PDB file with SEQRES, HELIX, SHEET and CRYST1 records, atoms N, CA, C and O in Angstrom:
SEQRES   1 A   72  MET ALA ALA ALA ASP LEU ASP THR ILE ASN SER THR GLN          
SEQRES   2 A   72  THR ALA GLY VAL GLN TYR LEU GLY GLN ILE TYR LYS ALA          
SEQRES   3 A   72  LEU LYS ASP ALA PHE GLY PHE ILE GLY GLY THR SER GLY          
SEQRES   4 A   72  SER ALA THR GLY GLY ALA ALA THR LEU PRO ALA ASN PRO          
SEQRES   5 A   72  VAL GLY PHE VAL THR MET THR LEU PRO ASN GLY THR SER          
SEQRES   6 A   72  VAL LYS VAL PRO TYR TYR ASN                                  
HELIX    1 AA1 ALA A    3  PHE A   31  1                                  29    
SHEET    1 AA1 3 ILE A  34  SER A  38  0                                        
SHEET    2 AA1 3 GLY A  54  THR A  59 -1                                        
SHEET    3 AA1 3 SER A  65  TYR A  70 -1                                        
CRYST1    1.000    1.000    1.000  90.00  90.00  90.00 P 1           1          
ATOM      1  N   MET A   1      17.878 -56.308 -70.168  1.00  0.00           N  
ATOM      2  CA  MET A   1      18.025 -55.330 -69.114  1.00  0.00           C  
ATOM      3  C   MET A   1      16.832 -55.485 -68.171  1.00  0.00           C  
ATOM      4  O   MET A   1      15.692 -55.616 -68.618  1.00  0.00           O  
ATOM      5  N   ALA A   2      17.097 -55.469 -66.886  1.00  0.00           N  
ATOM      6  CA  ALA A   2      16.052 -55.657 -65.879  1.00  0.00           C  
ATOM      7  C   ALA A   2      15.190 -54.407 -65.756  1.00  0.00           C  
ATOM      8  O   ALA A   2      15.636 -53.298 -66.051  1.00  0.00           O  
ATOM      9  N   ALA A   3      13.955 -54.601 -65.320  1.00  0.00           N  
ATOM     10  CA  ALA A   3      13.028 -53.480 -65.145  1.00  0.00           C  
ATOM     11  C   ALA A   3      13.574 -52.460 -64.149  1.00  0.00           C  
ATOM     12  O   ALA A   3      13.372 -51.257 -64.314  1.00  0.00           O  
ATOM     13  N   ALA A   4      14.264 -52.939 -63.118  1.00  0.00           N  
ATOM     14  CA  ALA A   4      14.843 -52.029 -62.124  1.00  0.00           C  
ATOM     15  C   ALA A   4      15.900 -51.134 -62.763  1.00  0.00           C  
ATOM     16  O   ALA A   4      16.013 -49.957 -62.424  1.00  0.00           O  
ATOM     17  N   ASP A   5      16.674 -51.702 -63.692  1.00  0.00           N  
ATOM     18  CA  ASP A   5      17.677 -50.914 -64.398  1.00  0.00           C  
ATOM     19  C   ASP A   5      17.021 -49.836 -65.257  1.00  0.00           C  
ATOM     20  O   ASP A   5      17.489 -48.698 -65.302  1.00  0.00           O  
ATOM     21  N   LEU A   6      15.942 -50.198 -65.933  1.00  0.00           N  
ATOM     22  CA  LEU A   6      15.225 -49.231 -66.751  1.00  0.00           C  
ATOM     23  C   LEU A   6      14.603 -48.132 -65.893  1.00  0.00           C  
ATOM     24  O   LEU A   6      14.589 -46.967 -66.289  1.00  0.00           O  
ATOM     25  N   ASP A   7      14.093 -48.497 -64.731  1.00  0.00           N  
ATOM     26  CA  ASP A   7      13.537 -47.505 -63.815  1.00  0.00           C  
ATOM     27  C   ASP A   7      14.627 -46.532 -63.352  1.00  0.00           C  
ATOM     28  O   ASP A   7      14.391 -45.328 -63.251  1.00  0.00           O  
ATOM     29  N   THR A   8      15.810 -47.058 -63.074  1.00  0.00           N  
ATOM     30  CA  THR A   8      16.929 -46.211 -62.649  1.00  0.00           C  
ATOM     31  C   THR A   8      17.332 -45.259 -63.768  1.00  0.00           C  
ATOM     32  O   THR A   8      17.551 -44.071 -63.530  1.00  0.00           O  
ATOM     33  N   ILE A   9      17.429 -45.775 -64.971  1.00  0.00           N  
ATOM     34  CA  ILE A   9      17.772 -44.928 -66.117  1.00  0.00           C  
ATOM     35  C   ILE A   9      16.711 -43.858 -66.311  1.00  0.00           C  
ATOM     36  O   ILE A   9      17.040 -42.689 -66.513  1.00  0.00           O  
ATOM     37  N   ASN A  10      15.442 -44.244 -66.252  1.00  0.00           N  
ATOM     38  CA  ASN A  10      14.351 -43.294 -66.443  1.00  0.00           C  
ATOM     39  C   ASN A  10      14.349 -42.213 -65.366  1.00  0.00           C  
ATOM     40  O   ASN A  10      14.186 -41.034 -65.678  1.00  0.00           O  
ATOM     41  N   SER A  11      14.527 -42.596 -64.118  1.00  0.00           N  
ATOM     42  CA  SER A  11      14.507 -41.596 -63.039  1.00  0.00           C  
ATOM     43  C   SER A  11      15.725 -40.671 -63.123  1.00  0.00           C  
ATOM     44  O   SER A  11      15.626 -39.482 -62.818  1.00  0.00           O  
ATOM     45  N   THR A  12      16.868 -41.214 -63.533  1.00  0.00           N  
ATOM     46  CA  THR A  12      18.065 -40.393 -63.701  1.00  0.00           C  
ATOM     47  C   THR A  12      17.877 -39.399 -64.842  1.00  0.00           C  
ATOM     48  O   THR A  12      18.259 -38.234 -64.732  1.00  0.00           O  
ATOM     49  N   GLN A  13      17.287 -39.871 -65.937  1.00  0.00           N  
ATOM     50  CA  GLN A  13      17.034 -38.988 -67.072  1.00  0.00           C  
ATOM     51  C   GLN A  13      16.037 -37.895 -66.688  1.00  0.00           C  
ATOM     52  O   GLN A  13      16.228 -36.732 -67.041  1.00  0.00           O  
ATOM     53  N   THR A  14      14.990 -38.257 -65.979  1.00  0.00           N  
ATOM     54  CA  THR A  14      13.987 -37.275 -65.543  1.00  0.00           C  
ATOM     55  C   THR A  14      14.621 -36.227 -64.635  1.00  0.00           C  
ATOM     56  O   THR A  14      14.367 -35.032 -64.787  1.00  0.00           O  
ATOM     57  N   ALA A  15      15.443 -36.676 -63.696  1.00  0.00           N  
ATOM     58  CA  ALA A  15      16.121 -35.741 -62.786  1.00  0.00           C  
ATOM     59  C   ALA A  15      17.046 -34.818 -63.575  1.00  0.00           C  
ATOM     60  O   ALA A  15      17.132 -33.627 -63.274  1.00  0.00           O  
ATOM     61  N   GLY A  16      17.737 -35.352 -64.577  1.00  0.00           N  
ATOM     62  CA  GLY A  16      18.631 -34.537 -65.389  1.00  0.00           C  
ATOM     63  C   GLY A  16      17.886 -33.468 -66.171  1.00  0.00           C  
ATOM     64  O   GLY A  16      18.339 -32.326 -66.255  1.00  0.00           O  
ATOM     65  N   VAL A  17      16.750 -33.833 -66.740  1.00  0.00           N  
ATOM     66  CA  VAL A  17      15.941 -32.870 -67.484  1.00  0.00           C  
ATOM     67  C   VAL A  17      15.418 -31.785 -66.548  1.00  0.00           C  
ATOM     68  O   VAL A  17      15.416 -30.607 -66.903  1.00  0.00           O  
ATOM     69  N   GLN A  18      14.982 -32.171 -65.372  1.00  0.00           N  
ATOM     70  CA  GLN A  18      14.500 -31.189 -64.400  1.00  0.00           C  
ATOM     71  C   GLN A  18      15.628 -30.241 -63.986  1.00  0.00           C  
ATOM     72  O   GLN A  18      15.414 -29.038 -63.843  1.00  0.00           O  
ATOM     73  N   TYR A  19      16.819 -30.786 -63.797  1.00  0.00           N  
ATOM     74  CA  TYR A  19      17.966 -29.966 -63.414  1.00  0.00           C  
ATOM     75  C   TYR A  19      18.330 -28.979 -64.520  1.00  0.00           C  
ATOM     76  O   TYR A  19      18.628 -27.818 -64.244  1.00  0.00           O  
ATOM     77  N   LEU A  20      18.306 -29.439 -65.776  1.00  0.00           N  
ATOM     78  CA  LEU A  20      18.581 -28.536 -66.896  1.00  0.00           C  
ATOM     79  C   LEU A  20      17.543 -27.424 -66.963  1.00  0.00           C  
ATOM     80  O   LEU A  20      17.880 -26.285 -67.288  1.00  0.00           O  
ATOM     81  N   GLY A  21      16.292 -27.735 -66.662  1.00  0.00           N  
ATOM     82  CA  GLY A  21      15.251 -26.713 -66.606  1.00  0.00           C  
ATOM     83  C   GLY A  21      15.534 -25.680 -65.533  1.00  0.00           C  
ATOM     84  O   GLY A  21      15.298 -24.489 -65.737  1.00  0.00           O  
ATOM     85  N   GLN A  22      16.035 -26.125 -64.396  1.00  0.00           N  
ATOM     86  CA  GLN A  22      16.381 -25.205 -63.308  1.00  0.00           C  
ATOM     87  C   GLN A  22      17.563 -24.313 -63.710  1.00  0.00           C  
ATOM     88  O   GLN A  22      17.579 -23.122 -63.399  1.00  0.00           O  
ATOM     89  N   ILE A  23      18.544 -24.892 -64.397  1.00  0.00           N  
ATOM     90  CA  ILE A  23      19.694 -24.113 -64.867  1.00  0.00           C  
ATOM     91  C   ILE A  23      19.224 -23.067 -65.870  1.00  0.00           C  
ATOM     92  O   ILE A  23      19.638 -21.910 -65.803  1.00  0.00           O  
ATOM     93  N   TYR A  24      18.361 -23.471 -66.799  1.00  0.00           N  
ATOM     94  CA  TYR A  24      17.837 -22.534 -67.792  1.00  0.00           C  
ATOM     95  C   TYR A  24      17.130 -21.374 -67.111  1.00  0.00           C  
ATOM     96  O   TYR A  24      17.358 -20.218 -67.465  1.00  0.00           O  
ATOM     97  N   LYS A  25      16.273 -21.669 -66.135  1.00  0.00           N  
ATOM     98  CA  LYS A  25      15.540 -20.624 -65.435  1.00  0.00           C  
ATOM     99  C   LYS A  25      16.492 -19.688 -64.699  1.00  0.00           C  
ATOM    100  O   LYS A  25      16.306 -18.472 -64.722  1.00  0.00           O  
ATOM    101  N   ALA A  26      17.507 -20.243 -64.047  1.00  0.00           N  
ATOM    102  CA  ALA A  26      18.468 -19.422 -63.312  1.00  0.00           C  
ATOM    103  C   ALA A  26      19.236 -18.502 -64.261  1.00  0.00           C  
ATOM    104  O   ALA A  26      19.451 -17.331 -63.948  1.00  0.00           O  
ATOM    105  N   LEU A  27      19.651 -19.021 -65.416  1.00  0.00           N  
ATOM    106  CA  LEU A  27      20.364 -18.197 -66.383  1.00  0.00           C  
ATOM    107  C   LEU A  27      19.451 -17.123 -66.966  1.00  0.00           C  
ATOM    108  O   LEU A  27      19.868 -15.982 -67.162  1.00  0.00           O  
ATOM    109  N   LYS A  28      18.213 -17.495 -67.241  1.00  0.00           N  
ATOM    110  CA  LYS A  28      17.265 -16.515 -67.779  1.00  0.00           C  
ATOM    111  C   LYS A  28      16.999 -15.414 -66.757  1.00  0.00           C  
ATOM    112  O   LYS A  28      16.940 -14.237 -67.114  1.00  0.00           O  
ATOM    113  N   ASP A  29      16.839 -15.789 -65.489  1.00  0.00           N  
ATOM    114  CA  ASP A  29      16.623 -14.799 -64.433  1.00  0.00           C  
ATOM    115  C   ASP A  29      17.833 -13.885 -64.270  1.00  0.00           C  
ATOM    116  O   ASP A  29      17.687 -12.683 -64.052  1.00  0.00           O  
ATOM    117  N   ALA A  30      19.031 -14.464 -64.376  1.00  0.00           N  
ATOM    118  CA  ALA A  30      20.251 -13.688 -64.155  1.00  0.00           C  
ATOM    119  C   ALA A  30      20.613 -12.814 -65.346  1.00  0.00           C  
ATOM    120  O   ALA A  30      21.104 -11.699 -65.170  1.00  0.00           O  
ATOM    121  N   PHE A  31      20.376 -13.305 -66.550  1.00  0.00           N  
ATOM    122  CA  PHE A  31      20.856 -12.599 -67.728  1.00  0.00           C  
ATOM    123  C   PHE A  31      19.748 -12.169 -68.681  1.00  0.00           C  
ATOM    124  O   PHE A  31      20.039 -11.721 -69.790  1.00  0.00           O  
ATOM    125  N   GLY A  32      18.511 -12.293 -68.287  1.00  0.00           N  
ATOM    126  CA  GLY A  32      17.402 -11.934 -69.148  1.00  0.00           C  
ATOM    127  C   GLY A  32      17.321 -10.460 -69.450  1.00  0.00           C  
ATOM    128  O   GLY A  32      16.623 -10.061 -70.383  1.00  0.00           O  
ATOM    129  N   PHE A  33      18.015  -9.638 -68.686  1.00  0.00           N  
ATOM    130  CA  PHE A  33      17.955  -8.199 -68.864  1.00  0.00           C  
ATOM    131  C   PHE A  33      18.986  -7.681 -69.858  1.00  0.00           C  
ATOM    132  O   PHE A  33      19.014  -6.482 -70.136  1.00  0.00           O  
ATOM    133  N   ILE A  34      19.830  -8.547 -70.399  1.00  0.00           N  
ATOM    134  CA  ILE A  34      20.838  -8.102 -71.356  1.00  0.00           C  
ATOM    135  C   ILE A  34      20.148  -7.830 -72.686  1.00  0.00           C  
ATOM    136  O   ILE A  34      19.408  -8.669 -73.198  1.00  0.00           O  
ATOM    137  N   GLY A  35      20.404  -6.629 -73.244  1.00  0.00           N  
ATOM    138  CA  GLY A  35      19.690  -6.219 -74.432  1.00  0.00           C  
ATOM    139  C   GLY A  35      20.528  -6.083 -75.685  1.00  0.00           C  
ATOM    140  O   GLY A  35      19.966  -5.829 -76.750  1.00  0.00           O  
ATOM    141  N   GLY A  36      21.828  -6.235 -75.620  1.00  0.00           N  
ATOM    142  CA  GLY A  36      22.656  -6.107 -76.809  1.00  0.00           C  
ATOM    143  C   GLY A  36      23.994  -5.485 -76.491  1.00  0.00           C  
ATOM    144  O   GLY A  36      24.449  -5.512 -75.347  1.00  0.00           O  
ATOM    145  N   THR A  37      24.624  -4.925 -77.509  1.00  0.00           N  
ATOM    146  CA  THR A  37      25.924  -4.285 -77.336  1.00  0.00           C  
ATOM    147  C   THR A  37      25.920  -2.916 -77.985  1.00  0.00           C  
ATOM    148  O   THR A  37      25.053  -2.600 -78.801  1.00  0.00           O  
ATOM    149  N   SER A  38      26.899  -2.109 -77.613  1.00  0.00           N  
ATOM    150  CA  SER A  38      27.036  -0.760 -78.145  1.00  0.00           C  
ATOM    151  C   SER A  38      28.519  -0.449 -78.300  1.00  0.00           C  
ATOM    152  O   SER A  38      29.352  -0.996 -77.577  1.00  0.00           O  
ATOM    153  N   GLY A  39      28.842   0.419 -79.231  1.00  0.00           N  
ATOM    154  CA  GLY A  39      30.239   0.799 -79.450  1.00  0.00           C  
ATOM    155  C   GLY A  39      30.698   1.965 -78.604  1.00  0.00           C  
ATOM    156  O   GLY A  39      31.894   2.255 -78.563  1.00  0.00           O  
ATOM    157  N   SER A  40      29.765   2.658 -77.913  1.00  0.00           N  
ATOM    158  CA  SER A  40      30.160   3.800 -77.089  1.00  0.00           C  
ATOM    159  C   SER A  40      29.166   3.990 -75.958  1.00  0.00           C  
ATOM    160  O   SER A  40      28.061   3.448 -75.980  1.00  0.00           O  
ATOM    161  N   ALA A  41      29.583   4.776 -74.962  1.00  0.00           N  
ATOM    162  CA  ALA A  41      28.720   5.113 -73.828  1.00  0.00           C  
ATOM    163  C   ALA A  41      29.202   6.433 -73.256  1.00  0.00           C  
ATOM    164  O   ALA A  41      30.353   6.817 -73.462  1.00  0.00           O  
ATOM    165  N   THR A  42      28.333   7.131 -72.541  1.00  0.00           N  
ATOM    166  CA  THR A  42      28.699   8.386 -71.902  1.00  0.00           C  
ATOM    167  C   THR A  42      28.353   8.319 -70.423  1.00  0.00           C  
ATOM    168  O   THR A  42      27.540   7.495 -70.005  1.00  0.00           O  
ATOM    169  N   GLY A  43      28.968   9.181 -69.642  1.00  0.00           N  
ATOM    170  CA  GLY A  43      28.671   9.270 -68.215  1.00  0.00           C  
ATOM    171  C   GLY A  43      29.432   8.239 -67.415  1.00  0.00           C  
ATOM    172  O   GLY A  43      30.282   7.522 -67.944  1.00  0.00           O  
ATOM    173  N   GLY A  44      29.120   8.173 -66.137  1.00  0.00           N  
ATOM    174  CA  GLY A  44      29.766   7.234 -65.249  1.00  0.00           C  
ATOM    175  C   GLY A  44      30.768   7.921 -64.360  1.00  0.00           C  
ATOM    176  O   GLY A  44      31.265   8.999 -64.686  1.00  0.00           O  
ATOM    177  N   ALA A  45      31.072   7.293 -63.221  1.00  0.00           N  
ATOM    178  CA  ALA A  45      31.948   7.911 -62.242  1.00  0.00           C  
ATOM    179  C   ALA A  45      33.187   7.088 -61.950  1.00  0.00           C  
ATOM    180  O   ALA A  45      34.062   7.544 -61.214  1.00  0.00           O  
ATOM    181  N   ALA A  46      33.288   5.886 -62.505  1.00  0.00           N  
ATOM    182  CA  ALA A  46      34.432   5.027 -62.205  1.00  0.00           C  
ATOM    183  C   ALA A  46      35.560   5.254 -63.200  1.00  0.00           C  
ATOM    184  O   ALA A  46      35.322   5.589 -64.361  1.00  0.00           O  
ATOM    185  N   THR A  47      36.796   5.068 -62.733  1.00  0.00           N  
ATOM    186  CA  THR A  47      37.948   5.115 -63.625  1.00  0.00           C  
ATOM    187  C   THR A  47      38.148   3.718 -64.175  1.00  0.00           C  
ATOM    188  O   THR A  47      38.416   2.781 -63.422  1.00  0.00           O  
ATOM    189  N   LEU A  48      38.020   3.572 -65.489  1.00  0.00           N  
ATOM    190  CA  LEU A  48      38.101   2.265 -66.131  1.00  0.00           C  
ATOM    191  C   LEU A  48      39.319   2.212 -67.035  1.00  0.00           C  
ATOM    192  O   LEU A  48      39.844   3.256 -67.424  1.00  0.00           O  
ATOM    193  N   PRO A  49      39.783   1.002 -67.378  1.00  0.00           N  
ATOM    194  CA  PRO A  49      40.869   0.898 -68.347  1.00  0.00           C  
ATOM    195  C   PRO A  49      40.463   1.547 -69.678  1.00  0.00           C  
ATOM    196  O   PRO A  49      39.284   1.581 -70.031  1.00  0.00           O  
ATOM    197  N   ALA A  50      41.435   2.046 -70.385  1.00  0.00           N  
ATOM    198  CA  ALA A  50      41.156   2.695 -71.678  1.00  0.00           C  
ATOM    199  C   ALA A  50      40.739   1.668 -72.719  1.00  0.00           C  
ATOM    200  O   ALA A  50      41.076   0.488 -72.618  1.00  0.00           O  
ATOM    201  N   ASN A  51      40.018   2.123 -73.698  1.00  0.00           N  
ATOM    202  CA  ASN A  51      39.686   1.376 -74.905  1.00  0.00           C  
ATOM    203  C   ASN A  51      38.925   0.064 -74.679  1.00  0.00           C  
ATOM    204  O   ASN A  51      39.445  -1.006 -74.996  1.00  0.00           O  
ATOM    205  N   PRO A  52      37.721   0.128 -74.144  1.00  0.00           N  
ATOM    206  CA  PRO A  52      36.927  -1.110 -74.100  1.00  0.00           C  
ATOM    207  C   PRO A  52      36.579  -1.532 -75.529  1.00  0.00           C  
ATOM    208  O   PRO A  52      36.496  -0.694 -76.426  1.00  0.00           O  
ATOM    209  N   VAL A  53      36.381  -2.812 -75.729  1.00  0.00           N  
ATOM    210  CA  VAL A  53      35.982  -3.332 -77.028  1.00  0.00           C  
ATOM    211  C   VAL A  53      34.590  -2.813 -77.378  1.00  0.00           C  
ATOM    212  O   VAL A  53      34.306  -2.490 -78.531  1.00  0.00           O  
ATOM    213  N   GLY A  54      33.746  -2.739 -76.383  1.00  0.00           N  
ATOM    214  CA  GLY A  54      32.372  -2.289 -76.566  1.00  0.00           C  
ATOM    215  C   GLY A  54      31.648  -2.282 -75.243  1.00  0.00           C  
ATOM    216  O   GLY A  54      32.268  -2.354 -74.182  1.00  0.00           O  
ATOM    217  N   PHE A  55      30.343  -2.195 -75.308  1.00  0.00           N  
ATOM    218  CA  PHE A  55      29.519  -2.129 -74.110  1.00  0.00           C  
ATOM    219  C   PHE A  55      28.332  -3.069 -74.250  1.00  0.00           C  
ATOM    220  O   PHE A  55      27.706  -3.139 -75.308  1.00  0.00           O  
ATOM    221  N   VAL A  56      28.027  -3.789 -73.182  1.00  0.00           N  
ATOM    222  CA  VAL A  56      26.831  -4.605 -73.125  1.00  0.00           C  
ATOM    223  C   VAL A  56      25.729  -3.700 -72.596  1.00  0.00           C  
ATOM    224  O   VAL A  56      25.875  -3.090 -71.537  1.00  0.00           O  
ATOM    225  N   THR A  57      24.637  -3.614 -73.325  1.00  0.00           N  
ATOM    226  CA  THR A  57      23.521  -2.787 -72.873  1.00  0.00           C  
ATOM    227  C   THR A  57      22.529  -3.648 -72.110  1.00  0.00           C  
ATOM    228  O   THR A  57      22.208  -4.759 -72.531  1.00  0.00           O  
ATOM    229  N   MET A  58      22.045  -3.133 -70.986  1.00  0.00           N  
ATOM    230  CA  MET A  58      21.113  -3.859 -70.128  1.00  0.00           C  
ATOM    231  C   MET A  58      20.021  -2.922 -69.652  1.00  0.00           C  
ATOM    232  O   MET A  58      20.226  -1.714 -69.535  1.00  0.00           O  
ATOM    233  N   THR A  59      18.864  -3.489 -69.382  1.00  0.00           N  
ATOM    234  CA  THR A  59      17.808  -2.754 -68.710  1.00  0.00           C  
ATOM    235  C   THR A  59      17.644  -3.382 -67.335  1.00  0.00           C  
ATOM    236  O   THR A  59      17.284  -4.553 -67.215  1.00  0.00           O  
ATOM    237  N   LEU A  60      17.908  -2.597 -66.305  1.00  0.00           N  
ATOM    238  CA  LEU A  60      17.804  -3.086 -64.939  1.00  0.00           C  
ATOM    239  C   LEU A  60      16.346  -3.301 -64.569  1.00  0.00           C  
ATOM    240  O   LEU A  60      15.452  -2.764 -65.224  1.00  0.00           O  
ATOM    241  N   PRO A  61      16.097  -4.091 -63.514  1.00  0.00           N  
ATOM    242  CA  PRO A  61      14.708  -4.352 -63.111  1.00  0.00           C  
ATOM    243  C   PRO A  61      13.886  -3.089 -62.847  1.00  0.00           C  
ATOM    244  O   PRO A  61      12.663  -3.116 -62.988  1.00  0.00           O  
ATOM    245  N   ASN A  62      14.530  -1.986 -62.467  1.00  0.00           N  
ATOM    246  CA  ASN A  62      13.791  -0.746 -62.211  1.00  0.00           C  
ATOM    247  C   ASN A  62      13.537   0.049 -63.489  1.00  0.00           C  
ATOM    248  O   ASN A  62      12.964   1.137 -63.431  1.00  0.00           O  
ATOM    249  N   GLY A  63      13.958  -0.483 -64.653  1.00  0.00           N  
ATOM    250  CA  GLY A  63      13.725   0.173 -65.924  1.00  0.00           C  
ATOM    251  C   GLY A  63      14.867   1.041 -66.425  1.00  0.00           C  
ATOM    252  O   GLY A  63      14.812   1.540 -67.549  1.00  0.00           O  
ATOM    253  N   THR A  64      15.910   1.232 -65.606  1.00  0.00           N  
ATOM    254  CA  THR A  64      17.063   2.046 -65.996  1.00  0.00           C  
ATOM    255  C   THR A  64      17.900   1.310 -67.030  1.00  0.00           C  
ATOM    256  O   THR A  64      18.226   0.138 -66.847  1.00  0.00           O  
ATOM    257  N   SER A  65      18.251   1.993 -68.118  1.00  0.00           N  
ATOM    258  CA  SER A  65      19.116   1.425 -69.146  1.00  0.00           C  
ATOM    259  C   SER A  65      20.564   1.752 -68.806  1.00  0.00           C  
ATOM    260  O   SER A  65      20.884   2.907 -68.525  1.00  0.00           O  
ATOM    261  N   VAL A  66      21.447   0.752 -68.827  1.00  0.00           N  
ATOM    262  CA  VAL A  66      22.864   0.951 -68.514  1.00  0.00           C  
ATOM    263  C   VAL A  66      23.725   0.286 -69.580  1.00  0.00           C  
ATOM    264  O   VAL A  66      23.273  -0.610 -70.294  1.00  0.00           O  
ATOM    265  N   LYS A  67      24.973   0.739 -69.677  1.00  0.00           N  
ATOM    266  CA  LYS A  67      25.964   0.130 -70.570  1.00  0.00           C  
ATOM    267  C   LYS A  67      27.165  -0.269 -69.714  1.00  0.00           C  
ATOM    268  O   LYS A  67      27.692   0.534 -68.944  1.00  0.00           O  
ATOM    269  N   VAL A  68      27.586  -1.530 -69.866  1.00  0.00           N  
ATOM    270  CA  VAL A  68      28.697  -2.072 -69.080  1.00  0.00           C  
ATOM    271  C   VAL A  68      29.835  -2.389 -70.058  1.00  0.00           C  
ATOM    272  O   VAL A  68      29.629  -3.139 -71.012  1.00  0.00           O  
ATOM    273  N   PRO A  69      31.046  -1.823 -69.832  1.00  0.00           N  
ATOM    274  CA  PRO A  69      32.142  -2.053 -70.777  1.00  0.00           C  
ATOM    275  C   PRO A  69      32.641  -3.503 -70.718  1.00  0.00           C  
ATOM    276  O   PRO A  69      32.593  -4.163 -69.679  1.00  0.00           O  
ATOM    277  N   TYR A  70      33.119  -3.966 -71.874  1.00  0.00           N  
ATOM    278  CA  TYR A  70      33.809  -5.255 -71.902  1.00  0.00           C  
ATOM    279  C   TYR A  70      35.116  -5.089 -72.663  1.00  0.00           C  
ATOM    280  O   TYR A  70      35.242  -4.232 -73.538  1.00  0.00           O  
ATOM    281  N   TYR A  71      36.086  -5.928 -72.311  1.00  0.00           N  
ATOM    282  CA  TYR A  71      37.453  -5.804 -72.813  1.00  0.00           C  
ATOM    283  C   TYR A  71      37.918  -7.133 -73.390  1.00  0.00           C  
ATOM    284  O   TYR A  71      37.347  -8.179 -73.079  1.00  0.00           O  
ATOM    285  N   ASN A  72      38.961  -7.102 -74.236  1.00  0.00           N  
ATOM    286  CA  ASN A  72      39.585  -8.334 -74.752  1.00  0.00           C  
ATOM    287  C   ASN A  72      40.325  -9.033 -73.653  1.00  0.00           C  
ATOM    288  O   ASN A  72      40.918 -10.088 -73.882  1.00  0.00           O  
TER     289      ASN A  72                                                      
END                                                                             
């Protein structure tokens, strides 16, 4: 294998690793506030479908704790 081919492979691999790092950071920034799940929640003003499977608990950047329903 020629040195130029190895350089191309190396630079492609480096770019791929850097891109995966960017994806990881973006996912962590977007979903880092998720704190778990809950079987019930109270309050709220929206009309939602009946019988959610559960609730994802999150802490918003301002410190407010919220529960978001999820369904099958």
